[in-house]
C-alpha positions as a Markdown table, in Angstrom:
| # | Residue | x | y | z |
|---|---|---|---|---|
| 1 | Met | 0.0 | 0.0 | 0.0 |
| 2 | Val | 2.9 | 2.4 | 0.6 |
| 3 | Thr | 3.9 | 2.3 | -3.1 |
| 4 | Trp | 0.3 | 3.1 | -4.0 |
| 5 | Ile | 0.1 | 6.0 | -1.6 |
| 6 | Leu | 3.4 | 7.3 | -3.1 |
| 7 | Met | 1.8 | 7.0 | -6.5 |
| 8 | Leu | -1.2 | 9.1 | -5.3 |
| 9 | Met | 1.1 | 11.7 | -3.8 |
| 10 | Thr | 2.9 | 11.9 | -7.1 |
| 11 | Ala | -0.3 | 12.2 | -9.1 |
| 12 | Leu | -1.4 | 15.1 | -6.9 |
| 13 | Arg | 2.1 | 16.7 | -7.0 |
| 14 | Leu | 2.0 | 16.6 | -10.8 |
| 15 | Thr | -1.1 | 18.9 | -10.7 |
| 16 | Glu | 1.2 | 21.7 | -9.6 |
| 17 | Pro | 4.3 | 21.5 | -11.6 |
| 18 | Gly | 7.3 | 23.4 | -10.3 |
| 19 | Pro | 10.6 | 23.0 | -8.6 |
| 20 | Glu | 11.0 | 20.1 | -6.2 |
| 21 | Val | 10.1 | 21.1 | -2.7 |
| 22 | Asp | 12.7 | 20.9 | 0.1 |
| 23 | Trp | 10.6 | 18.5 | 2.2 |
| 24 | Ser | 10.2 | 15.9 | -0.6 |
| 25 | Ser | 12.6 | 13.7 | 1.4 |
| 26 | Thr | 9.7 | 13.2 | 3.9 |
| 27 | Tyr | 7.3 | 11.8 | 1.3 |
| 28 | Glu | 8.1 | 8.1 | 2.1 |
| 29 | Asp | 7.6 | 8.7 | 5.8 |
| 30 | Thr | 4.2 | 10.3 | 5.0 |
| 31 | Ala | 3.2 | 7.4 | 2.8 |
| 32 | Asn | 4.2 | 4.9 | 5.5 |
| 33 | Gly | 2.2 | 6.9 | 8.1 |
| 34 | Ile | -0.9 | 7.0 | 5.9 |
| 35 | Ala | -0.7 | 3.3 | 5.0 |
| 36 | Ala | -0.2 | 2.2 | 8.6 |
| 37 | Ala | -3.1 | 4.4 | 9.9 |
| 38 | Ala | -5.5 | 3.3 | 7.0 |
| 39 | His | -4.7 | -0.3 | 7.6 |
| 40 | Ala | -5.1 | -0.1 | 11.4 |
| 41 | Asp | -8.3 | 1.8 | 11.6 |
| 42 | Pro | -10.1 | 2.3 | 8.2 |
| 43 | Leu | -13.0 | 4.6 | 7.7 |
| 44 | Pro | -16.3 | 3.2 | 6.4 |
| 45 | Gly | -15.4 | 2.5 | 2.8 |
| 46 | Gly | -12.3 | 0.6 | 3.6 |
| 47 | Glu | -8.6 | 0.8 | 3.7 |
| 48 | Glu | -8.2 | 2.0 | 0.1 |
| 49 | Phe | -10.7 | 4.9 | 0.6 |
| 50 | Thr | -9.1 | 5.8 | 3.9 |
| 51 | Gly | -5.6 | 5.9 | 2.4 |
| 52 | Ala | -6.8 | 8.1 | -0.5 |
| 53 | Leu | -8.7 | 10.5 | 1.8 |
| 54 | Leu | -5.7 | 10.9 | 4.1 |
| 55 | Thr | -3.6 | 11.6 | 1.1 |
| 56 | Val | -6.0 | 14.2 | -0.3 |
| 57 | Gln | -6.3 | 15.9 | 3.1 |
| 58 | Ala | -2.5 | 16.1 | 3.5 |
| 59 | Trp | -2.2 | 17.5 | -0.1 |
| 60 | Gln | -4.9 | 20.1 | 0.4 |
| 61 | Glu | -3.7 | 21.3 | 3.8 |
| 62 | Ser | 0.0 | 21.3 | 3.4 |
| 63 | Arg | 1.2 | 20.0 | 0.1 |
| 64 | Phe | 2.7 | 17.1 | 2.2 |
| 65 | Lys | 4.8 | 19.5 | 4.3 |
| 66 | Pro | 5.1 | 18.0 | 7.8 |
| 67 | Thr | 5.9 | 21.3 | 9.5 |
| 68 | Glu | 3.1 | 23.3 | 7.9 |
| 69 | Val | 1.3 | 25.8 | 10.2 |
| 70 | His | -2.3 | 26.6 | 9.4 |
| 71 | Asp | -5.1 | 28.9 | 10.5 |
| 72 | His | -2.9 | 31.6 | 12.1 |
| 73 | Gly | -1.0 | 29.0 | 14.2 |
| 74 | Ala | -3.9 | 26.9 | 15.4 |
| 75 | Gly | -3.4 | 24.0 | 13.0 |
| 76 | His | -0.3 | 21.9 | 12.5 |
| 77 | Gly | 1.3 | 19.3 | 10.4 |
| 78 | Glu | 0.3 | 17.8 | 7.0 |
| 79 | Trp | -3.4 | 17.4 | 8.0 |
| 80 | Gly | -3.9 | 20.8 | 9.5 |
| 81 | Val | -5.1 | 19.4 | 12.8 |
| 82 | His | -5.8 | 21.9 | 15.6 |
| 83 | Leu | -4.3 | 21.2 | 19.0 |
| 84 | Glu | -7.5 | 22.4 | 20.6 |
| 85 | Thr | -9.4 | 19.7 | 18.7 |
| 86 | Ser | -6.9 | 16.9 | 19.2 |
| 87 | Arg | -5.9 | 17.6 | 22.9 |
| 88 | Asp | -8.1 | 14.7 | 24.2 |
| 89 | Ile | -6.6 | 12.2 | 21.8 |
| 90 | Glu | -3.7 | 10.1 | 23.1 |
| 91 | Gly | -0.6 | 10.8 | 21.1 |
| 92 | Cys | -2.0 | 14.0 | 19.6 |
| 93 | Lys | -1.3 | 16.5 | 22.3 |
| 94 | Thr | 1.7 | 18.4 | 21.0 |
| 95 | Val | 2.9 | 20.2 | 17.9 |
| 96 | Glu | 5.5 | 17.5 | 17.6 |
| 97 | Asp | 2.9 | 14.8 | 17.5 |
| 98 | Leu | 1.0 | 16.5 | 14.7 |
| 99 | Glu | 4.1 | 17.2 | 12.7 |
| 100 | Asp | 5.3 | 13.6 | 12.8 |
| 101 | Pro | 4.0 | 11.9 | 9.7 |
| 102 | Ala | 3.0 | 8.6 | 11.4 |
| 103 | Arg | 1.4 | 10.2 | 14.5 |
| 104 | Gly | -0.1 | 13.0 | 12.5 |
| 105 | Ala | -1.9 | 10.5 | 10.2 |
| 106 | Val | -3.3 | 8.7 | 13.2 |
| 107 | Cys | -4.5 | 12.0 | 14.7 |
| 108 | Ala | -6.1 | 13.1 | 11.5 |
| 109 | Leu | -7.8 | 9.7 | 11.0 |
| 110 | Arg | -9.2 | 9.7 | 14.5 |
| 111 | Leu | -10.7 | 13.1 | 13.9 |
| 112 | Met | -12.0 | 11.9 | 10.5 |
| 113 | His | -13.7 | 9.0 | 12.3 |
| 114 | Thr | -15.3 | 11.5 | 14.7 |
| 115 | Ser | -16.4 | 13.7 | 11.7 |
| 116 | Phe | -18.0 | 10.7 | 9.9 |
| 117 | Arg | -19.8 | 9.7 | 13.1 |
| 118 | Ile | -21.1 | 13.2 | 13.9 |
| 119 | Cys | -22.1 | 13.8 | 10.3 |
| 120 | Lys | -23.6 | 10.3 | 9.8 |
| 121 | Gln | -27.0 | 11.8 | 8.8 |
| 122 | His | -25.2 | 13.3 | 5.7 |
| 123 | Pro | -24.2 | 11.5 | 2.5 |
| 124 | Val | -20.7 | 10.0 | 2.6 |
| 125 | Val | -19.3 | 12.9 | 0.5 |
| 126 | Glu | -20.4 | 15.4 | 3.2 |
| 127 | Arg | -19.2 | 13.5 | 6.3 |
| 128 | Leu | -15.8 | 15.3 | 6.4 |
| 129 | Ala | -17.6 | 18.6 | 7.1 |
| 130 | Trp | -17.0 | 18.6 | 10.8 |
| 131 | Phe | -13.3 | 17.9 | 10.4 |
| 132 | Ala | -13.0 | 20.5 | 7.5 |
| 133 | Phe | -14.7 | 23.3 | 9.5 |
| 134 | Gly | -12.8 | 22.8 | 12.8 |
| 135 | Ser | -15.3 | 20.8 | 14.8 |
| 136 | Ser | -18.2 | 23.2 | 14.6 |
| 137 | Gly | -20.9 | 21.0 | 13.2 |
| 138 | Cys | -21.8 | 19.4 | 9.9 |
| 139 | Glu | -23.6 | 22.3 | 8.2 |
| 140 | His | -20.5 | 24.2 | 7.2 |
| 141 | Arg | -17.9 | 23.5 | 4.6 |
| 142 | Leu | -20.0 | 20.9 | 2.9 |
| 143 | Asp | -18.4 | 22.0 | -0.4 |
| 144 | Leu | -14.9 | 21.3 | 1.0 |
| 145 | Ser | -16.0 | 17.9 | 2.2 |
| 146 | Arg | -17.6 | 17.1 | -1.2 |
| 147 | Tyr | -14.5 | 18.2 | -3.0 |
| 148 | Arg | -12.0 | 16.2 | -0.9 |
| 149 | Val | -14.0 | 13.0 | -0.7 |
| 150 | Gly | -14.7 | 13.3 | -4.4 |
| 151 | Leu | -11.0 | 13.8 | -5.2 |
| 152 | Ala | -10.2 | 10.7 | -3.1 |
| 153 | Lys | -12.7 | 8.7 | -5.1 |
| 154 | Lys | -11.3 | 10.0 | -8.3 |
| 155 | Leu | -7.8 | 9.0 | -7.3 |
| 156 | Ile | -9.0 | 5.5 | -6.6 |
| 157 | Ala | -10.8 | 5.3 | -9.9 |
| 158 | Asp | -7.8 | 6.6 | -11.8 |
| 159 | His | -5.2 | 4.6 | -9.8 |
| 160 | Pro | -6.8 | 1.5 | -8.3 |
| 161 | Leu | -4.8 | -0.1 | -5.5 |
| 162 | Ser | -5.4 | -3.5 | -7.1 |
| 163 | Gln | -3.8 | -2.3 | -10.3 |
| 164 | Ser | -0.7 | -0.9 | -8.5 |
| 165 | Leu | -0.2 | -4.3 | -6.7 |
| 166 | Thr | -0.2 | -6.3 | -9.9 |
| 167 | Ser | 2.1 | -3.9 | -11.8 |
| 168 | Arg | 5.0 | -4.4 | -9.5 |
């Protein structure tokens, strides 16, 4: 799965051509973190969907930069997790936790599970709304949720995990 996640990361990176970024050496750590988190605790939709959604979220929030700071200092790491939102989650209490690709992926995924649970009355494409809006309900940022879940589904359709496993 790590190879597939790296392929998704590359596909997203190719949408913004330009010079190589100075944090590209961390991409493999990010892919490993995403793959491990998706395997250990998949969202409804399975491991492949979870891996793709974590990849999209990291791309949209940080362009895969582990030390990215978001929302005027409130959000940290590749997934833009706010310390205020993650403070009650074991292993997600410090900036260092959120900036570590493996721990950051787990923190983001735990919050995605919360978002999917809180927004369960919405269609799947809108269940990321709570996470996307900073834990303030499911009626805001539905557009962002739709876009990110839709992009994850498009990546899966364009680059199926099963195809990447057989092409090695």
